[in-house]
C-alpha positions in Angstrom: -21.7 -86.3 -69.8 -18.9 -89.0 -68.5 -16.7 -86.0 -67.5 -15.5 -86.0 -63.2 -16.6 -82.9 -61.3 -15.7 -82.3 -57.4 -17.0 -78.9 -57.3 -20.9 -79.1 -56.4 -20.6 -82.1 -53.8 -17.3 -81.8 -52.9 -16.6 -85.1 -54.1 -16.3 -86.6 -57.6 -19.1 -87.4 -59.6 -20.1 -87.5 -63.3 -21.0 -84.3 -64.6 -24.5 -85.9 -65.8 -25.1 -86.0 -61.7 -24.4 -82.6 -61.2 -27.3 -80.4 -60.5 -26.0 -77.3 -60.9 -25.0 -75.4 -64.0 -21.3 -76.4 -64.3 -18.8 -75.8 -66.7 -15.8 -77.3 -67.3 -12.6 -76.1 -69.0 -10.0 -78.7 -69.4 -5.9 -78.0 -69.9 -6.3 -78.6 -73.7 -9.8 -76.2 -73.7 -7.3 -73.4 -72.2 -3.8 -73.9 -74.8 -6.0 -74.3 -77.9 -7.6 -71.1 -76.7 -4.3 -69.2 -76.8 -5.4 -67.0 -73.7 -2.6 -66.3 -71.1 -4.7 -65.4 -68.2 -6.8 -67.4 -65.5 -9.5 -64.4 -65.9 -9.2 -64.7 -70.0 -9.6 -68.5 -69.9 -12.9 -67.4 -68.2 -14.2 -66.0 -71.6 -14.8 -69.1 -72.8 -17.6 -70.3 -70.4 -21.1 -69.3 -71.0 -22.6 -67.1 -68.4 -19.8 -65.6 -67.1 -19.3 -62.5 -67.5 -15.5 -61.6 -68.0 -14.1 -57.3 -68.9 -11.1 -55.8 -69.0 -10.9 -52.2 -66.8 -7.0 -52.3 -67.6 -4.2 -54.2 -68.6 -3.6 -55.5 -65.4 -7.3 -55.5 -63.8 -10.1 -57.6 -64.9 -14.0 -57.7 -63.4 -15.2 -61.2 -63.3 -18.5 -62.2 -62.2 -21.5 -65.0 -63.2 -25.2 -63.5 -63.1 -25.1 -59.5 -62.9 -23.1 -57.6 -60.6 -20.3 -57.2 -62.5 -17.3 -54.4 -61.6 -13.9 -54.6 -60.8 -14.7 -55.7 -57.4 -17.5 -58.4 -58.1 -18.5 -59.9 -54.7 -20.6 -62.4 -55.3 -18.4 -64.6 -57.0 -16.4 -67.4 -55.2 -13.2 -68.3 -56.6 -10.4 -71.2 -55.0 -7.2 -72.3 -56.6 -6.7 -76.1 -55.4 -9.2 -75.7 -52.4 -7.3 -72.2 -51.1 -10.2 -69.2 -51.3 -8.5 -66.3 -53.6 -11.8 -64.1 -52.3 -10.2 -61.1 -50.0 -12.0 -60.1 -46.6 -11.1 -56.7 -46.8 -13.2 -55.5 -50.3 -15.2 -58.4 -51.0 -13.4 -59.7 -54.2 -10.3 -61.2 -56.5 -7.0 -59.6 -56.9 -7.2 -61.2 -60.8 -3.9 -59.8 -61.3 -2.5 -61.7 -58.7 -4.2 -65.1 -60.1 -0.7 -65.9 -62.0 -1.1 -69.6 -61.7 1.3 -71.1 -64.5 -1.8 -72.4 -67.2 0.9 -75.5 -68.4 -0.1 -76.8 -65.0 -3.5 -76.6 -64.6 -5.8 -79.9 -65.1 -8.9 -78.1 -65.3 -10.9 -75.4 -64.3 -14.9 -76.1 -62.9 -17.4 -73.2 -63.0 -20.6 -73.2 -61.3 -23.0 -70.8 -62.1 -25.7 -69.9 -59.5 -25.2 -71.0 -55.8 -22.8 -73.0 -54.3 -22.5 -71.6 -50.5 -23.7 -75.0 -49.1 -20.7 -76.7 -49.5 -18.5 -73.8 -50.1 -20.1 -71.1 -47.4 -20.7 -67.2 -47.6 -20.2 -65.7 -51.0 -20.4 -68.4 -53.6 -23.6 -66.6 -54.7 -23.6 -66.3 -58.0 -20.9 -68.9 -58.6 -18.0 -70.6 -57.7 -14.9 -71.2 -60.2 -12.4 -73.9 -58.9 -9.2 -73.7 -60.5 -7.8 -77.5 -60.1 -3.7 -78.1 -61.0 -2.3 -81.3 -62.0 -0.8 -83.6 -59.5 3.1 -83.6 -59.4 3.1 -87.4 -60.7 1.3 -86.2 -64.2 3.9 -83.2 -64.9 7.4 -85.2 -64.8 9.9 -84.3 -67.0 10.7 -80.9 -67.9 8.6 -77.9 -69.8 10.2 -74.7 -71.3 8.3 -71.8 -72.9 8.6 -68.2 -74.1 7.3 -65.8 -76.7 5.7 -62.3 -76.9 4.0 -59.6 -79.3 3.0 -55.8 -79.1 0.5 -56.4 -76.1 1.8 -59.2 -74.5 5.3 -58.2 -74.4 7.2 -61.2 -73.0 6.1 -64.3 -71.6 8.7 -66.8 -70.4 8.1 -70.3 -68.1 10.3 -73.3 -66.9 8.8 -76.1 -65.1 10.8 -79.5 -64.0 9.3 -82.8 -62.5 11.0 -85.6 -60.7 10.5 -87.9 -58.2 11.5 -88.2 -54.5 11.8 -92.1 -53.7 9.6 -94.7 -55.0 6.1 -92.8 -53.9 6.9 -89.3 -54.1 6.5 -87.1 -56.7 7.6 -83.3 -57.0 7.5 -80.1 -59.8 9.2 -76.4 -59.2 8.2 -73.9 -61.7 8.6 -70.3 -62.2 7.4 -67.8 -65.0 7.5 -64.0 -65.9 5.0 -61.8 -68.0 5.5 -58.6 -69.1 2.6 -56.7 -70.8 2.7 -53.2 -72.4 0.3 -49.9 -72.0 -3.2 -50.4 -72.7 -5.0 -47.1 -74.6 -7.2 -44.7 -73.7 -10.1 -43.6 -75.5 -8.4 -41.1 -77.5 -5.4 -43.4 -78.4 -3.1 -42.6 -75.9 -1.0 -44.6 -73.3 -2.6 -45.3 -70.6 0.7 -46.3 -68.5 -0.8 -49.2 -66.8 2.1 -51.4 -67.6 2.8 -54.1 -65.0 5.5 -57.1 -64.7 4.9 -60.2 -62.8 7.2 -63.0 -61.4 5.7 -66.6 -60.2 7.1 -69.3 -59.0 6.7 -72.3 -56.2 6.8 -76.2 -56.1 4.6 -79.2 -55.5 4.7 -82.6 -53.8 2.2 -85.4 -53.7 2.7 -88.6 -52.1 1.3 -91.7 -52.6 1.9 -94.1 -49.8 0.0 -96.1 -48.6 -1.8 -97.1 -52.1 -5.4 -95.3 -50.1 -3.3 -92.1 -48.8 -2.2 -89.3 -51.2 -0.3 -86.5 -49.1 -0.3 -82.7 -50.9 2.1 -80.0 -50.0 2.6 -77.2 -52.2 3.9 -73.4 -52.2 4.1 -70.5 -54.7 4.6 -66.6 -54.6 3.9 -63.9 -57.3 5.1 -60.5 -58.0 3.2 -57.8 -59.9 4.5 -54.4 -60.8 2.4 -51.7 -61.8 2.7 -49.1 -63.5 7.3 -48.4 -64.3 7.1 -49.9 -60.5 5.4 -47.1 -58.3 2.7 -49.4 -57.7 3.2 -53.2 -56.1 1.5 -56.0 -55.0 2.5 -59.5 -54.0 0.9 -63.1 -52.7 2.6 -65.7 -51.0 0.6 -69.3 -49.7 1.2 -72.3 -48.6 -1.1 -75.3 -48.6 -1.1 -78.9 -47.0 -3.7 -81.5 -48.1 -4.2 -85.1 -46.6 -6.5 -87.4 -47.8 -7.5 -91.0 -47.5 -9.7 -93.3 -48.7 -11.7 -95.3 -46.0 -13.7 -97.8 -48.1 -15.3 -97.6 -51.3 -17.8 -94.8 -50.6 -16.0 -93.6 -47.5 -13.1 -91.1 -47.8 -11.9 -88.4 -45.1 -9.6 -84.8 -46.0 -7.9 -82.4 -43.9 -6.5 -79.1 -45.7 -4.8 -76.4 -44.4 -3.3 -73.0 -45.5 -2.1 -70.0 -44.9 -1.6 -66.7 -47.3 -0.4 -63.4 -47.1 -1.1 -60.5 -49.7 -0.1 -57.4 -50.0 -0.9 -54.3 -52.2 0.9 -51.0 -52.5 -0.6 -49.3 -54.9 -0.3 -45.1 -56.0 -3.4 -43.1 -55.0 -4.6 -45.7 -52.5 -4.1 -47.5 -49.3 -1.3 -49.5 -48.5 -3.1 -53.2 -47.3 -1.5 -56.6 -45.8 -3.9 -59.5 -45.5 -2.5 -62.5 -43.9 -5.4 -65.7 -43.9 -4.8 -68.9 -41.9 -7.4 -71.3 -42.8 -8.1 -75.1 -41.8 -10.8 -77.4 -42.8 -12.2 -81.0 -42.5 -14.3 -83.1 -43.9 -16.0 -86.5 -44.4 -17.5 -88.5 -46.8 -19.7 -91.8 -45.9 -22.1 -94.0 -46.9 -24.7 -94.6 -45.0 -27.1 -98.0 -46.1 -27.4 -98.5 -49.6 -28.6 -95.2 -50.5 -27.2 -92.7 -48.6 -24.3 -90.7 -49.2 -23.2 -87.9 -46.5 -20.8 -85.3 -46.6 -19.9 -83.3 -43.5 -17.4 -81.0 -42.1 -15.9 -77.6 -40.5 -13.4 -75.4 -40.7 -11.6 -72.0 -39.0 -10.5 -69.3 -40.8 -8.2 -66.0 -39.4 -7.1 -62.8 -40.8 -5.2 -60.4 -40.0 -5.9 -56.7 -42.2 -3.0 -54.4 -41.9 -3.6 -50.9 -43.6 -1.1 -47.9 -44.0 -2.5 -44.7 -45.5 -0.5 -43.4 -48.9 -3.1 -40.1 -50.0 -5.1 -37.5 -47.9 -8.0 -38.9 -50.5 -8.4 -41.9 -48.2 -8.4 -41.5 -44.4 -7.4 -44.9 -42.1 -9.3 -44.8 -38.5 -8.9 -48.3 -38.1 -5.8 -49.7 -39.7 -4.8 -52.9 -37.4 -7.6 -55.6 -36.6 -8.6 -59.0 -36.9 -11.9 -61.3 -38.3 -12.5 -64.7 -37.7 -15.1 -67.5 -39.0 -16.5 -70.5 -37.7 -18.3 -73.0 -39.7 -19.8 -76.5 -40.1 -21.7 -78.0 -43.0 -23.6 -81.2 -44.0 -25.5 -82.7 -46.8 -27.1 -85.7 -47.9 -27.3 -87.3 -50.8 -30.5 -90.2 -51.1 -31.3 -92.2 -53.9 -35.1 -91.7 -54.2 -35.2 -94.2 -57.1 -31.4 -95.9 -57.7 -29.9 -95.0 -60.8 -32.7 -93.1 -61.5 -33.4 -90.0 -59.5 -31.8 -88.4 -56.3 -32.1 -85.7 -54.1 -29.6 -83.7 -51.6 -30.4 -81.9 -49.2 -28.2 -79.9 -46.9 -26.8 -76.6 -44.7 -23.7 -74.9 -44.0 -23.9 -72.5 -40.8 -21.1 -69.8 -40.4 -20.2 -67.4 -37.6 -18.4 -64.2 -38.7 -17.6 -61.1 -36.5 -19.5 -58.5 -38.9 -22.8 -60.5 -38.7 -22.8 -63.4 -36.5 -24.5 -66.8 -37.4 -25.5 -67.4 -40.6 -27.3 -70.3 -42.6 -27.4 -71.3 -45.9 -29.4 -74.3 -46.7 -29.9 -76.4 -50.3 -32.2 -78.8 -52.3 -31.4 -80.3 -55.6 -32.9 -83.2 -57.2 -31.8 -85.0 -60.1 -33.8 -87.5 -62.5 -31.8 -89.4 -65.3 -35.0 -90.6 -67.4 -32.3 -92.4 -70.0 -28.5 -93.0 -69.7 -28.1 -90.1 -72.1 -30.2 -87.7 -70.1 -30.3 -85.4 -67.5 -32.9 -83.4 -65.8 -32.3 -81.3 -62.6 -33.7 -78.4 -60.1 -32.3 -76.8 -56.9 -33.4 -74.1 -54.1 -30.7 -72.7 -52.4 -30.2 -69.8 -50.3 -26.7 -67.9 -50.6 -25.5 -65.0 -48.5 -22.7 -62.1 -48.9 -21.1 -60.8 -45.7 -20.1 -57.4 -45.8 -16.4 -56.9 -46.0 -14.5 -54.8 -43.7 -14.5 -52.0 -45.8 -18.3 -52.0 -45.9 -18.6 -53.5 -42.0 -16.2 -51.9 -40.2 -14.8 -48.4 -39.8 -11.6 -48.6 -41.8 -12.2 -45.7 -44.6 -12.6 -42.6 -44.8 -12.8 -42.2 -48.8 -13.1 -39.1 -50.5 -16.0 -39.5 -52.8 -16.0 -36.2 -55.6 -15.5 -32.5 -55.2 -17.2 -29.8 -52.4 -21.0 -29.7 -53.0 -23.9 -27.7 -51.2 -24.7 -28.5 -48.3 -27.1 -27.9 -45.2 -27.1 -23.9 -44.7 -25.4 -23.0 -47.7 -21.9 -24.1 -46.8 -19.7 -26.5 -49.0 -19.5 -30.2 -47.9 -17.1 -33.1 -49.3 -18.6 -36.1 -49.4 -17.0 -39.2 -47.6 -17.7 -43.4 -47.5 -17.5 -44.4 -44.3 -18.1 -48.4 -42.8 -21.2 -49.2 -41.1 -21.3 -51.6 -38.3 -25.2 -52.2 -38.1 -24.9 -53.9 -41.7 -26.9 -57.4 -42.6 -25.3 -60.0 -44.7 -27.1 -59.7 -48.7 -29.7 -62.6 -49.4 -30.0 -64.2 -52.4 -32.7 -66.9 -52.7 -31.9 -69.1 -56.2 -34.1 -71.0 -58.2 -33.0 -73.0 -60.9 -33.8 -75.8 -63.5 -31.6 -77.6 -66.3 -31.5 -80.3 -68.9 -28.8 -82.3 -70.5 -28.6 -84.5 -73.5 -26.5 -86.4 -75.7 -28.5 -87.8 -78.6 -25.3 -88.6 -80.4 -21.5 -89.5 -79.2 -20.7 -86.2 -81.4 -23.1 -84.5 -80.2 -24.5 -83.1 -76.9 -26.8 -79.8 -75.4 -27.5 -78.2 -72.3 -29.9 -75.7 -71.4 -30.4 -73.8 -67.8 -33.0 -71.3 -66.5 -33.0 -70.1 -63.4 -34.2 -66.9 -61.1 -32.6 -65.1 -58.6 -34.3 -62.6 -55.8 -32.1 -60.7 -54.0 -32.3 -58.3 -50.5 -30.2 -56.6 -48.8 -27.8 -55.4 -51.1 -25.2 -52.9 -50.0 -24.8 -49.7 -51.2 -24.1 -46.4 -50.6 -26.6 -43.0 -50.7 -28.3 -42.0 -47.4 -26.4 -39.1 -45.9 -24.8 -39.8 -42.1 -23.3 -37.9 -39.9 -23.2 -33.7 -41.2 -19.7 -32.3 -39.7 -20.0 -28.3 -40.8 -15.7 -27.3 -41.0 -13.8 -24.8 -43.3 -13.5 -24.3 -45.5 -15.1 -27.4 -46.2 -17.6 -29.5 -44.0 -17.8 -33.3 -44.1 -20.9 -35.7 -45.3 -20.5 -39.3 -44.2 -21.8 -41.5 -46.5 -22.1 -45.4 -44.8 -22.5 -48.4 -46.6 -26.0 -49.5 -46.4 -28.5 -52.8 -47.0 -30.7 -50.4 -49.3 -31.4 -52.5 -52.5 -33.7 -55.2 -53.9 -33.4 -57.0 -57.1 -34.4 -59.7 -59.4 -32.3 -61.3 -62.1 -33.5 -64.2 -64.4 -32.3 -65.8 -67.6 -30.5 -68.8 -69.0 -28.1 -70.4 -71.2 -27.6 -72.9 -73.7 -24.5 -74.4 -75.5 -24.5 -77.2 -78.4 -21.0 -79.2 -78.2 -20.8 -80.8 -82.3 -18.0 -82.9 -83.3 -18.0 -83.4 -87.3 -15.4 -85.2 -87.6 -12.1 -86.8 -85.1 -10.2 -83.7 -85.5 -13.0 -80.8 -85.9 -15.0 -79.8 -82.5 -17.1 -76.7 -82.4 -19.0 -75.4 -79.2 -21.5 -72.6 -79.7 -22.9 -71.0 -76.4 -25.9 -68.0 -76.1 -26.8 -66.7 -72.2 -29.4 -64.4 -71.4 -29.4 -62.0 -68.5 -32.5 -59.2 -67.1 -31.8 -57.8 -63.9 -34.2 -55.5 -62.0 -33.0 -53.3 -58.6 -35.2 -51.6 -56.7 -34.2 -49.1 -54.3 -34.3 -45.2 -52.8 -34.6 -42.8 -55.4 -31.0 -41.5 -55.2 -29.6 -45.0 -54.9 -27.7 -46.1 -58.5 -30.0 -48.8 -59.1 -29.5 -48.0 -62.5 -25.5 -49.1 -62.8 -26.5 -52.3 -61.3 -29.0 -53.4 -63.4 -26.5 -52.3 -66.7 -23.1 -53.9 -65.5 -23.9 -56.6 -67.3 -24.3 -57.5 -70.8 -28.2 -58.9 -71.2 -26.9 -60.9 -74.2 -23.7 -63.1 -75.4 -23.0 -65.4 -78.2 -20.1 -67.5 -78.2 -19.2 -69.6 -80.8 -15.4 -71.9 -80.9 -14.3 -74.0 -83.5 -10.7 -76.3 -82.5 -9.5 -78.2 -85.8 -7.0 -80.3 -86.1 -5.4 -79.3 -90.1 -2.6 -82.3 -90.2 -1.6 -84.6 -87.4 1.0 -81.9 -86.3 -0.8 -78.4 -87.2 -4.0 -77.1 -85.6 -6.2 -74.4 -86.1 -8.7 -72.4 -83.2 -11.0 -69.8 -83.6 -13.6 -68.0 -81.2 -16.4 -65.7 -82.2 -17.5 -63.4 -79.3 -20.3 -61.0 -79.4 -20.9 -59.6 -76.0 -24.1 -56.7 -75.4 -23.9 -53.2 -74.2 -23.4 -52.4 -70.1 -24.5 -48.8 -68.9 -20.8 -47.0 -70.1 -20.1 -49.3 -72.9 -21.1 -50.6 -75.9 -21.8 -54.0 -77.0 -18.5 -55.3 -79.4 -17.9 -58.4 -81.4 -14.7 -59.9 -81.8 -12.9 -63.3 -82.9 -9.5 -64.7 -81.6 -7.4 -67.4 -83.3 -4.9 -69.2 -83.0 -2.5 -71.4 -85.3 0.1 -74.1 -84.2 2.4 -76.2 -85.6 4.4 -79.5 -83.8 8.1 -79.3 -85.3 8.5 -82.9 -83.5 6.8 -84.4 -80.7 8.2 -81.6 -77.8 8.0 -79.0 -79.9 5.4 -77.0 -80.6 5.1 -73.3 -82.1 1.9 -70.8 -82.1 1.2 -67.3 -83.2 -2.3 -65.9 -81.8 -4.1 -62.8 -83.0 -6.5 -61.1 -80.1 -9.4 -58.9 -80.2 -9.1 -58.7 -84.2 -12.2 -57.6 -85.4 -11.4 -53.6 -83.9 -8.4 -51.4 -83.4 -9.2 -51.2 -79.6 -12.8 -51.5 -77.5 -14.0 -51.0 -74.2 -15.2 -53.1 -72.2 -15.9 -51.8 -68.6 -16.0 -49.1 -67.0 -13.1 -48.3 -64.2 -14.9 -47.5 -60.1 -13.4 -44.7 -58.1 -9.5 -45.0 -58.1 -8.7 -46.6 -61.5 -7.6 -46.3 -64.2 -10.0 -46.7 -67.5 -8.5 -48.2 -70.4 -9.8 -49.9 -73.7 -9.1 -53.5 -75.0 -6.1 -53.3 -78.1 -5.9 -55.6 -80.8 -2.6 -57.9 -80.2 -0.6 -60.9 -81.7 1.9 -62.8 -80.5 3.9 -65.6 -81.0 4.9 -68.4 -78.6 7.3 -72.0 -78.3 6.8 -74.9 -76.0 9.0 -77.2 -75.5 8.6 -80.7 -73.6 11.1 -82.5 -72.8 
């Protein structure tokens, strides 16, 4: 409960003071789990819904509405948003951050829009990498197996002067084909290269400068499709007084994707933000800030099924926020209230307020509550006349003719709206035992879906019926989850979590409300064990029980990792994943994506630090 987090209020605070359902995955948690990607690491978080669609694509969401293009979850890597303005989602296959350099992953389940802005609806994932000062020396790793065919990486850290530290890194990964439901290969194998650098300067002592850049290149299905991401970020932070600080950050990001059967697209983003924290009197702590984001989007046709109507356009967003934290009863009861105001090109001005309260009845207990309003702005795919996407085969239409259904954008869309009500409790009755419980009720309106026919254009041999995206659905979700962490001995840690999700969706009779309701499992249970067998050997195991979704059955699986340190610098590890079944499906692929199953896998790995 004394762990430090920054994602809830954009400033450092103890976990016990955070008025949100937040989980922190440490570097040690990630290493001992044996996962090889950020998306798989999120399987460790209670309440997160992570499901593999195929070898390269993963659906990740929180509190429902999961799919390959899950659009209600904001993801940041070192303060850089990786949420796509084109399709409102995250390309998880391009998030190849070197896990050895990740300091922690902070995951908020529930809205965080007051400080992070639009699209932080059902959660916020904040990946924070280590300072170059903490990664001095060298690191080399390598390995492979039947699913993870090859993995290799290297990092070198050093100093460039008395107060400046750096690291340079590179990695490679190759993954085999996933199996289809009939056991045949899905031909979805991929290879990825990742590399970059980071500089951290601490001079003067109250100032921290960060300059970092990295790039990922991804080759899919025997090089018939490819994608890349390249970005550069700079951040200046200065402590003004004990309760006052300022920060200025800017980054530029370019993402390109060119896939067979889809459209080629390139997105260039420039983002500038600033924030200031200060104490006002003895009881107020205020944080405020402003930002500007520019996105240039370029799209080209690759297939007759997707016609590009507007292939070159730009989007802008301006934002400002303020939040005041007031100690109503010092050390006991704290209230925080704030709001974020944004202006975007699609829906104009939007406001996202919240109010939160934290009560500490004792040093080892925390009760918190929150009421928030969050928005999901339409993507360019939904809110602009960008694409005409063929959807299915010809069907009878007006006058008895045959018509092709085509998805099109709608410039009249409104943002999706969430009102969220949350309540949580944390207690640490003993230094070896901690418990956490959080419950919530979410009410959504104006959810975007396609259903009602728009323009009907007769033709020979087929006419066209346009299906515009529309604000068709309303929904409510409720549930909660709990976790228990127990340390029976200094060398053994146990964690058990359970989450419940109930969803109800309303809309027109021809809308796919059942698909939205059944996109995430109702029940999920995770049991993790981390045991140091000796000073050099450790054994880690995880059992996951995941409920069924609309078109995929429930499954139970287990992962294990056995490691041994030959020396203080060299570690060997053997990992088994998805051990209880030969293969199983986890998520249904959407239009234009390959649907595959998750196979049983094994790999070995060495890590040498020098």
